[in-house]
GUNUNU-956451 format. One record per residue (C-alpha): residue number from 1; chain; x, y, z. Coordinates in Angstrom, 2 decimals. Layout:
+-------+-------+---------+---------+---------+
: tornu : lumza :       u :       v :       w :
+-------+-------+---------+---------+---------+
:   NUM :     A :       X :       Y :       Z :
...
+-------+-------+---------+---------+---------+
//
This chain:
+-------+-------+---------+---------+---------+
: tornu : lumza :       u :       v :       w :
+-------+-------+---------+---------+---------+
:     1 :     A : -130.48 :  -21.35 :   19.65 :
:     2 :     A : -127.61 :  -23.82 :   19.35 :
:     3 :     A : -126.42 :  -25.78 :   16.32 :
:     4 :     A : -128.51 :  -28.85 :   17.11 :
:     5 :     A : -131.72 :  -26.80 :   17.28 :
:     6 :     A : -130.89 :  -25.06 :   14.02 :
:     7 :     A : -130.03 :  -28.34 :   12.34 :
:     8 :     A : -133.35 :  -29.77 :   13.51 :
:     9 :     A : -135.05 :  -26.94 :   11.64 :
:    10 :     A : -133.07 :  -27.91 :    8.54 :
:    11 :     A : -134.28 :  -31.49 :    9.01 :
:    12 :     A : -137.84 :  -30.18 :    9.28 :
:    13 :     A : -137.28 :  -28.26 :    6.06 :
:    14 :     A : -135.99 :  -31.42 :    4.42 :
:    15 :     A : -139.16 :  -33.23 :    5.44 :
:    16 :     A : -141.28 :  -30.38 :    4.04 :
:    17 :     A : -139.37 :  -30.45 :    0.73 :
:    18 :     A : -139.98 :  -34.19 :    0.49 :
:    19 :     A : -143.70 :  -33.68 :    1.13 :
:    20 :     A : -143.88 :  -30.87 :   -1.44 :
:    21 :     A : -141.64 :  -32.66 :   -3.95 :
:    22 :     A : -144.16 :  -32.88 :   -6.78 :
:    23 :     A : -145.36 :  -29.31 :   -6.35 :
:    24 :     A : -141.80 :  -27.95 :   -6.27 :
:    25 :     A : -140.97 :  -29.87 :   -9.45 :
:    26 :     A : -144.09 :  -28.55 :  -11.22 :
:    27 :     A : -143.29 :  -24.95 :  -10.30 :
:    28 :     A : -139.68 :  -25.30 :  -11.44 :
:    29 :     A : -140.78 :  -26.74 :  -14.78 :
:    30 :     A : -143.32 :  -23.97 :  -15.23 :
:    31 :     A : -141.05 :  -21.09 :  -14.15 :
:    32 :     A : -137.71 :  -22.17 :  -15.55 :
:    33 :     A : -138.70 :  -24.62 :  -18.32 :
:    34 :     A : -136.18 :  -27.19 :  -17.10 :
:    35 :     A : -137.19 :  -30.76 :  -17.81 :
:    36 :     A : -139.26 :  -32.60 :  -15.25 :
:    37 :     A : -136.51 :  -35.24 :  -15.05 :
:    38 :     A : -133.81 :  -32.69 :  -14.21 :
:    39 :     A : -136.02 :  -30.95 :  -11.64 :
:    40 :     A : -136.78 :  -34.27 :   -9.95 :
:    41 :     A : -133.07 :  -35.13 :   -9.75 :
:    42 :     A : -132.36 :  -31.73 :   -8.25 :
:    43 :     A : -134.86 :  -32.28 :   -5.45 :
:    44 :     A : -133.39 :  -35.69 :   -4.63 :
:    45 :     A : -129.82 :  -34.34 :   -4.60 :
:    46 :     A : -130.91 :  -31.51 :   -2.31 :
:    47 :     A : -132.52 :  -33.92 :    0.14 :
:    48 :     A : -129.22 :  -35.80 :    0.30 :
:    49 :     A : -127.14 :  -32.65 :    0.76 :
:    50 :     A : -129.22 :  -31.19 :    3.58 :
:    51 :     A : -128.55 :  -34.28 :    5.67 :
:    52 :     A : -124.81 :  -33.78 :    5.11 :
:    53 :     A : -124.93 :  -30.66 :    7.29 :
:    54 :     A : -125.23 :  -32.98 :   10.27 :
:    55 :     A : -121.82 :  -34.39 :    9.45 :
:    56 :     A : -120.36 :  -30.89 :    9.82 :
:    57 :     A : -121.60 :  -30.55 :   13.40 :
:    58 :     A : -118.19 :  -30.66 :   15.10 :
:    59 :     A : -116.84 :  -27.79 :   13.05 :
:    60 :     A : -119.96 :  -25.68 :   12.58 :
:    61 :     A : -121.17 :  -25.84 :   16.19 :
:    62 :     A : -118.09 :  -23.87 :   17.22 :
:    63 :     A : -119.00 :  -20.93 :   14.97 :
:    64 :     A : -121.14 :  -17.83 :   15.24 :
:    65 :     A : -122.33 :  -15.18 :   12.74 :
:    66 :     A : -119.75 :  -12.66 :   11.53 :
:    67 :     A : -121.79 :   -9.82 :   12.98 :
:    68 :     A : -122.67 :  -11.59 :   16.20 :
:    69 :     A : -126.01 :  -12.92 :   17.38 :
:    70 :     A : -128.95 :  -11.61 :   15.38 :
:    71 :     A : -126.96 :  -10.39 :   12.39 :
:    72 :     A : -128.18 :  -11.13 :    8.90 :
:    73 :     A : -126.77 :  -12.37 :    5.61 :
:    74 :     A : -128.24 :  -11.18 :    2.31 :
:    75 :     A : -128.36 :  -13.99 :   -0.26 :
:    76 :     A : -129.13 :  -13.24 :   -3.92 :
:    77 :     A : -129.79 :  -16.38 :   -5.94 :
:    78 :     A : -129.52 :  -17.20 :   -9.61 :
:    79 :     A : -132.44 :  -18.25 :  -11.81 :
:    80 :     A : -130.99 :  -21.58 :  -12.92 :
:    81 :     A : -132.10 :  -23.68 :  -10.01 :
:    82 :     A : -134.93 :  -24.42 :   -7.65 :
:    83 :     A : -134.41 :  -27.07 :   -4.99 :
:    84 :     A : -130.61 :  -26.69 :   -4.74 :
:    85 :     A : -131.09 :  -23.13 :   -3.55 :
:    86 :     A : -132.14 :  -24.60 :   -0.20 :
:    87 :     A : -128.59 :  -25.90 :    0.24 :
:    88 :     A : -127.24 :  -22.35 :    0.03 :
:    89 :     A : -129.86 :  -20.95 :    2.41 :
:    90 :     A : -129.45 :  -23.74 :    4.96 :
:    91 :     A : -125.65 :  -23.65 :    5.02 :
:    92 :     A : -125.76 :  -19.93 :    5.86 :
:    93 :     A : -128.55 :  -20.31 :    8.42 :
:    94 :     A : -127.15 :  -23.30 :   10.31 :
:    95 :     A : -124.18 :  -21.30 :   11.69 :
:    96 :     A : -126.57 :  -18.85 :   13.34 :
:    97 :     A : -127.27 :  -16.26 :   10.67 :
:    98 :     A : -130.66 :  -14.86 :    9.88 :
:    99 :     A : -131.05 :  -14.86 :    6.10 :
:   100 :     A : -132.65 :  -12.41 :    3.65 :
:   101 :     A : -133.26 :  -14.22 :    0.35 :
:   102 :     A : -133.71 :  -12.74 :   -3.12 :
:   103 :     A : -134.91 :  -15.13 :   -5.83 :
:   104 :     A : -134.56 :  -14.35 :   -9.52 :
:   105 :     A : -137.65 :  -12.80 :  -11.08 :
:   106 :     A : -137.82 :  -15.91 :  -13.31 :
:   107 :     A : -138.48 :  -18.06 :  -10.26 :
:   108 :     A : -141.46 :  -16.32 :   -8.67 :
:   109 :     A : -143.60 :  -19.44 :   -8.32 :
:   110 :     A : -140.64 :  -21.45 :   -7.02 :
:   111 :     A : -140.08 :  -18.71 :   -4.44 :
:   112 :     A : -143.73 :  -18.77 :   -3.36 :
:   113 :     A : -143.55 :  -22.52 :   -2.76 :
:   114 :     A : -140.22 :  -22.17 :   -0.96 :
:   115 :     A : -141.43 :  -19.35 :    1.26 :
:   116 :     A : -144.50 :  -21.36 :    2.21 :
:   117 :     A : -142.22 :  -24.18 :    3.39 :
:   118 :     A : -139.88 :  -21.88 :    5.34 :
:   119 :     A : -142.29 :  -19.60 :    7.18 :
:   120 :     A : -143.76 :  -22.13 :    9.65 :
:   121 :     A : -140.30 :  -23.57 :   10.38 :
:   122 :     A : -138.00 :  -20.54 :   10.44 :
:   123 :     A : -140.37 :  -17.62 :   11.03 :
:   124 :     A : -138.59 :  -14.28 :   10.57 :
:   125 :     A : -135.15 :  -15.91 :   10.64 :
:   126 :     A : -135.43 :  -16.48 :    6.88 :
:   127 :     A : -137.25 :  -13.86 :    4.82 :
:   128 :     A : -137.87 :  -13.44 :    1.09 :
:   129 :     A : -137.41 :  -10.16 :   -0.79 :
:   130 :     A : -139.64 :   -9.20 :   -3.74 :
:   131 :     A : -137.92 :   -6.09 :   -5.06 :
:   132 :     A : -135.24 :   -5.79 :   -7.73 :
:   133 :     A : -131.77 :   -7.26 :   -7.49 :
:   134 :     A : -130.21 :   -3.80 :   -7.48 :
:   135 :     A : -132.40 :   -2.54 :   -4.63 :
:   136 :     A : -131.72 :   -5.75 :   -2.69 :
:   137 :     A : -127.94 :   -5.30 :   -2.90 :
:   138 :     A : -128.07 :   -1.58 :   -2.15 :
:   139 :     A : -130.28 :   -2.15 :    0.87 :
:   140 :     A : -128.08 :   -4.97 :    2.15 :
:   141 :     A : -124.90 :   -2.89 :    1.89 :
:   142 :     A : -126.55 :   -0.04 :    3.79 :
:   143 :     A : -128.20 :   -2.15 :    6.51 :
:   144 :     A : -126.06 :   -2.30 :    9.72 :
:   145 :     A : -127.63 :   -5.64 :   10.66 :
:   146 :     A : -126.31 :   -7.30 :    7.47 :
:   147 :     A : -122.77 :   -8.61 :    8.04 :
:   148 :     A : -122.27 :  -10.30 :    4.66 :
:   149 :     A : -123.71 :  -10.46 :    1.17 :
:   150 :     A : -123.64 :  -13.66 :   -0.90 :
:   151 :     A : -124.55 :  -13.26 :   -4.56 :
:   152 :     A : -124.84 :  -15.52 :   -7.57 :
:   153 :     A : -124.78 :  -13.80 :  -10.93 :
:   154 :     A : -122.74 :  -12.36 :  -13.76 :
:   155 :     A : -119.32 :  -10.90 :  -13.04 :
:   156 :     A : -119.87 :   -7.75 :  -15.11 :
:   157 :     A : -122.92 :   -6.93 :  -12.97 :
:   158 :     A : -121.06 :   -7.41 :   -9.66 :
:   159 :     A : -117.67 :   -5.76 :  -10.28 :
:   160 :     A : -119.15 :   -2.22 :  -10.10 :
:   161 :     A : -120.13 :   -2.85 :   -6.46 :
:   162 :     A : -116.53 :   -3.01 :   -5.23 :
:   163 :     A : -116.44 :    0.63 :   -4.14 :
:   164 :     A : -119.68 :    0.30 :   -2.17 :
:   165 :     A : -118.46 :   -2.91 :   -0.53 :
:   166 :     A : -115.20 :   -1.23 :    0.45 :
:   167 :     A : -117.10 :    1.68 :    1.99 :
:   168 :     A : -119.50 :   -0.61 :    3.86 :
:   169 :     A : -116.75 :   -2.81 :    5.32 :
:   170 :     A : -119.00 :   -5.82 :    4.77 :
:   171 :     A : -117.99 :   -9.18 :    3.36 :
:   172 :     A : -119.10 :   -9.85 :   -0.21 :
:   173 :     A : -119.06 :  -13.44 :   -1.51 :
:   174 :     A : -119.66 :  -13.83 :   -5.23 :
:   175 :     A : -120.31 :  -16.97 :   -7.29 :
:   176 :     A : -120.23 :  -16.37 :  -11.04 :
:   177 :     A : -119.94 :  -17.88 :  -14.51 :
:   178 :     A : -117.73 :  -20.60 :  -15.89 :
:   179 :     A : -116.42 :  -21.44 :  -19.34 :
:   180 :     A : -115.11 :  -24.76 :  -18.18 :
:   181 :     A : -112.56 :  -26.73 :  -20.22 :
:   182 :     A : -113.33 :  -30.41 :  -20.82 :
:   183 :     A : -110.11 :  -32.10 :  -21.96 :
:   184 :     A : -109.92 :  -35.55 :  -23.55 :
:   185 :     A : -106.51 :  -37.14 :  -24.26 :
:   186 :     A : -106.01 :  -39.88 :  -26.84 :
:   187 :     A : -105.38 :  -42.48 :  -24.11 :
:   188 :     A : -108.54 :  -41.60 :  -22.18 :
:   189 :     A : -111.42 :  -43.94 :  -21.50 :
:   190 :     A : -113.48 :  -42.38 :  -24.29 :
:   191 :     A : -116.73 :  -43.97 :  -23.15 :
:   192 :     A : -116.32 :  -42.50 :  -19.66 :
:   193 :     A : -115.53 :  -39.09 :  -21.12 :
:   194 :     A : -118.51 :  -39.31 :  -23.50 :
:   195 :     A : -120.95 :  -40.30 :  -20.77 :
:   196 :     A : -119.80 :  -37.48 :  -18.51 :
:   197 :     A : -119.89 :  -34.93 :  -21.32 :
:   198 :     A : -123.46 :  -35.82 :  -22.26 :
:   199 :     A : -124.69 :  -35.77 :  -18.68 :
:   200 :     A : -122.82 :  -32.70 :  -17.50 :
:   201 :     A : -123.46 :  -30.61 :  -20.61 :
:   202 :     A : -127.12 :  -31.29 :  -21.35 :
:   203 :     A : -128.55 :  -31.37 :  -17.82 :
:   204 :     A : -130.77 :  -28.27 :  -17.49 :
:   205 :     A : -130.29 :  -27.88 :  -21.26 :
:   206 :     A : -126.77 :  -26.60 :  -20.63 :
:   207 :     A : -127.86 :  -23.86 :  -18.20 :
:   208 :     A : -125.38 :  -24.43 :  -15.39 :
:   209 :     A : -122.18 :  -22.55 :  -14.62 :
:   210 :     A : -120.32 :  -25.85 :  -14.21 :
:   211 :     A : -121.44 :  -27.42 :  -17.49 :
:   212 :     A : -118.53 :  -28.24 :  -19.88 :
:   213 :     A : -118.12 :  -25.33 :  -22.29 :
:   214 :     A : -114.78 :  -25.57 :  -24.13 :
:   215 :     A : -114.31 :  -29.14 :  -25.37 :
:   216 :     A : -110.68 :  -29.94 :  -26.17 :
:   217 :     A : -109.97 :  -33.36 :  -27.74 :
:   218 :     A : -106.51 :  -34.62 :  -28.73 :
:   219 :     A : -106.26 :  -34.70 :  -32.51 :
:   220 :     A : -105.55 :  -38.46 :  -32.76 :
:   221 :     A : -109.06 :  -39.20 :  -31.46 :
:   222 :     A : -110.83 :  -35.96 :  -32.35 :
:   223 :     A : -112.82 :  -37.31 :  -35.31 :
:   224 :     A : -113.63 :  -40.59 :  -33.56 :
:   225 :     A : -114.81 :  -38.87 :  -30.41 :
:   226 :     A : -116.86 :  -36.29 :  -32.29 :
:   227 :     A : -118.56 :  -39.01 :  -34.30 :
:   228 :     A : -119.68 :  -40.63 :  -31.06 :
:   229 :     A : -120.74 :  -37.27 :  -29.59 :
:   230 :     A : -122.83 :  -36.40 :  -32.64 :
:   231 :     A : -124.50 :  -39.80 :  -32.57 :
:   232 :     A : -125.49 :  -39.33 :  -28.93 :
:   233 :     A : -126.58 :  -35.72 :  -29.39 :
:   234 :     A : -128.89 :  -36.66 :  -32.28 :
:   235 :     A : -130.64 :  -39.12 :  -29.97 :
:   236 :     A : -131.55 :  -36.43 :  -27.44 :
:   237 :     A : -135.27 :  -35.70 :  -27.23 :
:   238 :     A : -136.07 :  -32.00 :  -27.63 :
:   239 :     A : -139.38 :  -30.53 :  -26.62 :
:   240 :     A : -141.91 :  -30.16 :  -23.81 :
:   241 :     A : -140.20 :  -29.95 :  -20.39 :
:   242 :     A : -143.19 :  -31.63 :  -18.76 :
:   243 :     A : -142.69 :  -34.77 :  -20.85 :
:   244 :     A : -140.50 :  -37.28 :  -18.92 :
:   245 :     A : -138.92 :  -38.34 :  -22.23 :
:   246 :     A : -137.55 :  -34.83 :  -22.92 :
:   247 :     A : -133.79 :  -34.27 :  -22.53 :
:   248 :     A : -133.53 :  -30.69 :  -23.81 :
:   249 :     A : -136.13 :  -27.98 :  -23.28 :
:   250 :     A : -136.29 :  -24.23 :  -24.06 :
:   251 :     A : -133.60 :  -22.00 :  -22.57 :
:   252 :     A : -135.03 :  -19.77 :  -19.85 :
:   253 :     A : -133.07 :  -16.61 :  -20.66 :
:   254 :     A : -133.73 :  -14.76 :  -23.92 :
:   255 :     A : -130.40 :  -12.98 :  -23.41 :
:   256 :     A : -128.61 :  -16.34 :  -23.35 :
:   257 :     A : -130.45 :  -17.43 :  -26.51 :
:   258 :     A : -129.44 :  -14.31 :  -28.41 :
:   259 :     A : -125.84 :  -14.65 :  -27.24 :
:   260 :     A : -125.73 :  -18.24 :  -28.53 :
:   261 :     A : -127.23 :  -17.15 :  -31.86 :
:   262 :     A : -124.40 :  -14.64 :  -32.31 :
:   263 :     A : -121.78 :  -17.15 :  -31.12 :
:   264 :     A : -122.87 :  -19.71 :  -33.72 :
:   265 :     A : -123.07 :  -17.20 :  -36.56 :
:   266 :     A : -119.58 :  -15.91 :  -35.79 :
:   267 :     A : -118.13 :  -19.42 :  -35.50 :
:   268 :     A : -119.40 :  -20.40 :  -38.94 :
:   269 :     A : -118.15 :  -17.14 :  -40.44 :
:   270 :     A : -114.69 :  -17.88 :  -39.05 :
:   271 :     A : -114.49 :  -21.42 :  -40.44 :
:   272 :     A : -116.00 :  -23.67 :  -37.80 :
:   273 :     A : -118.56 :  -26.28 :  -38.87 :
:   274 :     A : -121.85 :  -27.23 :  -37.26 :
:   275 :     A : -122.02 :  -31.03 :  -37.31 :
:   276 :     A : -125.53 :  -31.28 :  -35.93 :
:   277 :     A : -128.14 :  -28.85 :  -34.63 :
:   278 :     A : -127.76 :  -25.11 :  -34.97 :
:   279 :     A : -131.47 :  -24.37 :  -35.34 :
:   280 :     A : -133.07 :  -21.87 :  -32.93 :
:   281 :     A : -136.85 :  -21.40 :  -32.69 :
:   282 :     A : -137.90 :  -18.93 :  -30.04 :
:   283 :     A : -136.04 :  -20.03 :  -26.91 :
:   284 :     A : -135.67 :  -23.63 :  -28.07 :
:   285 :     A : -132.10 :  -24.31 :  -29.17 :
:   286 :     A : -131.53 :  -27.60 :  -30.95 :
:   287 :     A : -128.64 :  -29.51 :  -29.32 :
:   288 :     A : -125.62 :  -28.43 :  -31.33 :
:   289 :     A : -122.07 :  -29.65 :  -31.92 :
:   290 :     A : -119.51 :  -27.27 :  -33.41 :
:   291 :     A : -116.15 :  -28.57 :  -34.65 :
:   292 :     A : -112.85 :  -26.76 :  -35.25 :
:   293 :     A : -113.57 :  -23.89 :  -32.89 :
:   294 :     A : -110.62 :  -21.62 :  -32.13 :
:   295 :     A : -109.94 :  -19.77 :  -28.92 :
:   296 :     A : -110.66 :  -16.32 :  -30.37 :
:   297 :     A : -114.30 :  -17.22 :  -31.13 :
:   298 :     A : -117.06 :  -15.84 :  -28.94 :
:   299 :     A : -118.23 :  -19.37 :  -28.16 :
:   300 :     A : -114.85 :  -20.09 :  -26.59 :
:   301 :     A : -114.46 :  -16.73 :  -24.82 :
:   302 :     A : -117.96 :  -16.09 :  -23.48 :
:   303 :     A : -120.07 :  -18.36 :  -21.29 :
:   304 :     A : -122.28 :  -20.62 :  -23.42 :
:   305 :     A : -125.45 :  -21.00 :  -21.37 :
:   306 :     A : -127.32 :  -23.55 :  -23.45 :
:   307 :     A : -127.14 :  -26.94 :  -25.23 :
:   308 :     A : -124.23 :  -26.10 :  -27.54 :
:   309 :     A : -120.81 :  -27.79 :  -27.65 :
:   310 :     A : -117.86 :  -25.84 :  -29.04 :
:   311 :     A : -115.12 :  -28.39 :  -29.72 :
:   312 :     A : -111.49 :  -27.96 :  -30.73 :
:   313 :     A : -108.56 :  -30.34 :  -31.39 :
:   314 :     A : -105.20 :  -30.08 :  -29.63 :
:   315 :     A : -101.83 :  -31.69 :  -30.24 :
:   316 :     A :  -99.94 :  -31.80 :  -26.94 :
:   317 :     A : -100.36 :  -31.52 :  -23.19 :
:   318 :     A :  -98.48 :  -28.23 :  -23.09 :
:   319 :     A : -100.73 :  -26.77 :  -25.79 :
:   320 :     A : -104.00 :  -27.67 :  -24.13 :
:   321 :     A : -102.71 :  -26.58 :  -20.72 :
:   322 :     A : -101.86 :  -23.17 :  -22.10 :
:   323 :     A : -105.19 :  -22.86 :  -23.93 :
:   324 :     A : -107.25 :  -23.99 :  -20.96 :
:   325 :     A : -105.51 :  -21.45 :  -18.73 :
:   326 :     A : -105.90 :  -18.56 :  -21.15 :
:   327 :     A : -109.31 :  -17.45 :  -19.95 :
:   328 :     A : -110.99 :  -15.01 :  -17.59 :
:   329 :     A : -113.08 :  -17.76 :  -15.93 :
:   330 :     A : -111.68 :  -20.50 :  -13.72 :
:   331 :     A : -114.55 :  -22.39 :  -12.12 :
:   332 :     A : -114.17 :  -26.07 :  -12.98 :
:   333 :     A : -112.12 :  -28.25 :  -15.34 :
:   334 :     A : -112.44 :  -31.90 :  -16.31 :
:   335 :     A : -109.51 :  -33.94 :  -17.65 :
:   336 :     A : -109.56 :  -37.51 :  -18.99 :
:   337 :     A : -106.53 :  -39.62 :  -19.85 :
:   338 :     A : -103.26 :  -41.08 :  -18.54 :
:   339 :     A : -100.05 :  -39.61 :  -17.16 :
:   340 :     A :  -99.99 :  -36.45 :  -19.29 :
:   341 :     A : -103.62 :  -35.79 :  -18.45 :
:   342 :     A : -102.82 :  -36.21 :  -14.75 :
:   343 :     A : -100.06 :  -33.59 :  -15.05 :
:   344 :     A : -102.42 :  -31.17 :  -16.78 :
:   345 :     A : -105.05 :  -31.72 :  -14.08 :
:   346 :     A : -102.50 :  -31.00 :  -11.32 :
:   347 :     A : -101.29 :  -27.83 :  -12.99 :
:   348 :     A : -104.82 :  -26.50 :  -13.56 :
:   349 :     A : -105.85 :  -26.98 :   -9.94 :
:   350 :     A : -105.89 :  -24.09 :   -7.49 :
:   351 :     A : -105.74 :  -24.31 :   -3.70 :
:   352 :     A : -108.17 :  -26.60 :   -1.83 :
:   353 :     A : -109.79 :  -23.62 :   -0.12 :
:   354 :     A : -110.09 :  -19.89 :   -0.83 :
:   355 :     A : -107.14 :  -17.71 :    0.12 :
:   356 :     A : -105.96 :  -14.09 :   -0.13 :
:   357 :     A : -104.53 :  -13.08 :   -3.51 :
:   358 :     A : -102.93 :   -9.81 :   -4.62 :
:   359 :     A : -105.19 :   -9.59 :   -7.68 :
:   360 :     A : -107.64 :  -11.68 :   -9.71 :
:   361 :     A : -105.84 :  -14.93 :  -10.50 :
:   362 :     A : -106.32 :  -16.40 :  -13.96 :
:   363 :     A : -105.43 :  -19.86 :  -15.25 :
:   364 :     A : -106.37 :  -21.81 :  -12.13 :
:   365 :     A : -109.61 :  -23.65 :  -11.36 :
:   366 :     A : -111.55 :  -24.17 :   -8.15 :
:   367 :     A : -112.49 :  -27.75 :   -8.99 :
:   368 :     A : -110.52 :  -30.08 :  -11.26 :
:   369 :     A : -111.93 :  -33.54 :  -11.95 :
:   370 :     A : -109.48 :  -36.15 :  -13.23 :
:   371 :     A : -111.10 :  -39.24 :  -14.79 :
:   372 :     A : -114.08 :  -38.47 :  -12.59 :
:   373 :     A : -117.66 :  -37.64 :  -13.47 :
:   374 :     A : -119.30 :  -34.37 :  -12.57 :
:   375 :     A : -121.67 :  -36.09 :  -10.15 :
:   376 :     A : -118.71 :  -37.57 :   -8.26 :
:   377 :     A : -116.61 :  -34.41 :   -8.17 :
:   378 :     A : -119.58 :  -32.25 :   -7.24 :
:   379 :     A : -121.01 :  -34.45 :   -4.47 :
:   380 :     A : -121.85 :  -32.43 :   -1.38 :
:   381 :     A : -121.36 :  -29.10 :   -3.18 :
:   382 :     A : -122.29 :  -26.10 :   -1.00 :
:   383 :     A : -122.44 :  -28.30 :    2.10 :
:   384 :     A : -119.24 :  -30.34 :    2.54 :
:   385 :     A : -117.51 :  -29.59 :   -0.76 :
:   386 :     A : -116.27 :  -26.01 :   -1.21 :
:   387 :     A : -117.32 :  -24.44 :   -4.49 :
:   388 :     A : -116.09 :  -21.42 :   -6.42 :
:   389 :     A : -113.21 :  -20.52 :   -8.62 :
:   390 :     A : -110.62 :  -18.04 :   -9.82 :
:   391 :     A : -110.51 :  -15.11 :  -12.18 :
:   392 :     A : -113.98 :  -13.68 :  -12.68 :
:   393 :     A : -115.72 :  -16.96 :  -11.77 :
:   394 :     A : -115.98 :  -15.90 :   -8.16 :
:   395 :     A : -114.31 :  -13.99 :   -5.35 :
:   396 :     A : -114.59 :  -12.68 :   -1.83 :
:   397 :     A : -114.16 :   -9.01 :   -0.94 :
:   398 :     A : -113.63 :   -8.37 :    2.76 :
:   399 :     A : -112.10 :   -5.87 :    5.17 :
:   400 :     A : -109.82 :   -7.38 :    7.80 :
:   401 :     A : -108.25 :   -5.19 :   10.51 :
:   402 :     A : -109.08 :   -2.13 :    8.47 :
:   403 :     A : -107.55 :   -3.42 :    5.25 :
:   404 :     A : -109.50 :   -4.47 :    2.19 :
:   405 :     A : -108.51 :   -7.78 :    0.65 :
:   406 :     A : -109.46 :  -10.14 :   -2.15 :
:   407 :     A : -109.77 :  -13.93 :   -1.80 :
:   408 :     A : -110.23 :  -16.51 :   -4.52 :
:   409 :     A : -110.78 :  -20.26 :   -4.73 :
:   410 :     A : -113.45 :  -22.70 :   -3.54 :
:   411 :     A : -115.38 :  -21.82 :   -0.41 :
:   412 :     A : -118.17 :  -22.92 :    1.95 :
:   413 :     A : -120.85 :  -20.34 :    2.66 :
:   414 :     A : -121.21 :  -21.69 :    6.20 :
:   415 :     A : -117.58 :  -20.85 :    6.99 :
:   416 :     A : -117.40 :  -17.57 :    5.08 :
:   417 :     A : -120.48 :  -16.11 :    6.79 :
:   418 :     A : -119.36 :  -17.07 :   10.30 :
:   419 :     A : -116.37 :  -16.98 :   12.66 :
:   420 :     A : -115.00 :  -19.18 :   15.41 :
:   421 :     A : -116.58 :  -18.31 :   18.75 :
+-------+-------+---------+---------+---------+
//
C-alpha cells in the first residue's frame, strides 16, 4: 500500500472522528473529567492536523518502516488527551508502519470509541492493547516484528528501560514532562502575555506537559501583572466538566493532586504566599496563584500537573536566563518582551530538530515561543511541527551501526519511525 492509499485511510478516519465528535467528547469528559469545551476544541484541532499529513506527501512518500514492510511500532499513550492521540497514531501509520496502541487505563471508554472507529478502516494494521503498561513495553521490546517503541509518560518510569532497549537494539522514542518557564519582561505586551498565560495554563485544568509552570515576571511589573492574573483567575468557573460554562474541572490523577497539595504546603512554609485559591476538595483543585516562589521549592522543581501558578520575580535578563536553564526539564519556554527578551529566547532555544548528544542536555528547550501564543507556536504539533525537548523531557535511544546513541530535541514520529527507501 502506497502513501496515497494510507493517507486516504487517514482521511476516512478523519471523517469518522467528525461523525463521532459528540460521542468522543462525552467519553473524554466522563473518563478524564476534562471540560466539555476543552474536549471539543481538541477534536477540532485534531481534524485540522490530520489533513496536514497530506502536505507532507513529498517527504513521507519516500519513506518506509524502520523494520521494513510489515514491521510494527508500539505506541504507549498518556492519559491527558483523547482526540489528539489520533495525530500520533496516524503520523506513525502513514509512513507504512503497523501500530500497536496502548491507552492509559484512565481512558478505557475513549479507547473503546477510538477502536470502533479504527477497526473498519485499518483492520489489523492498528490494534489496541488492554494489558498493563509494563507488560506492553516488555512485550514490544521482545517482539522481533516491533522496530520501534514510542512512549509518553514520566521520565522516572522510562529511564530504567535503557538496558533492555540497548539489548533489544530497537529504537525508543520518549515524550515526557515539562516544567516550562513563562518569562515576562517589563517592556512586554502584558495583555498578550496575560491572555496566553490564562489559555495555556488552565486548558485541561493545567494537565498538559506544555502548560506554563514556572512563571517569571520582571520585578518592575511583577505586582501589576499578578494583580491582573489574580483578577482573571478569580473569574474562572470551577465545577462540573459537562457544563459548557466550566473552565476548571477535577484533576484526573490522584497522584498529581497529592503532589500539588505537598507543593503548596511546602511553598507556604518557606515564605511564599497564596494570593487566591489553594483549596483542594477531593480531586478538585481551586485555581491557585502563588507569589514569591523560589527555585528550590517543589512547585518550581517538580512538574505541576494542575491549575496552580507558581510565580517569581526576577531582576535582569541574565538572572532569568540562568534560572530558566537550571532545570532537569526542557520541553517548551515562552518569552514576552523586547530586545533583552529576544536574546533570552534565542539562548534558550535548542536545535530545530533532534540530534545526537553525548549525554542528557540541560538548559535548552525544544520549543521557544517569543511574543507568540501557545496556539500559534504549537500549530501542527506531531504532524508538521516537531515536538519534544531536552534533559528529561524527552529523548531517543537507538543503535546505529552497532553503536548505541542518545538524541535529544524536537522530533516527528513519522520520520523517527521510518527511513528513506
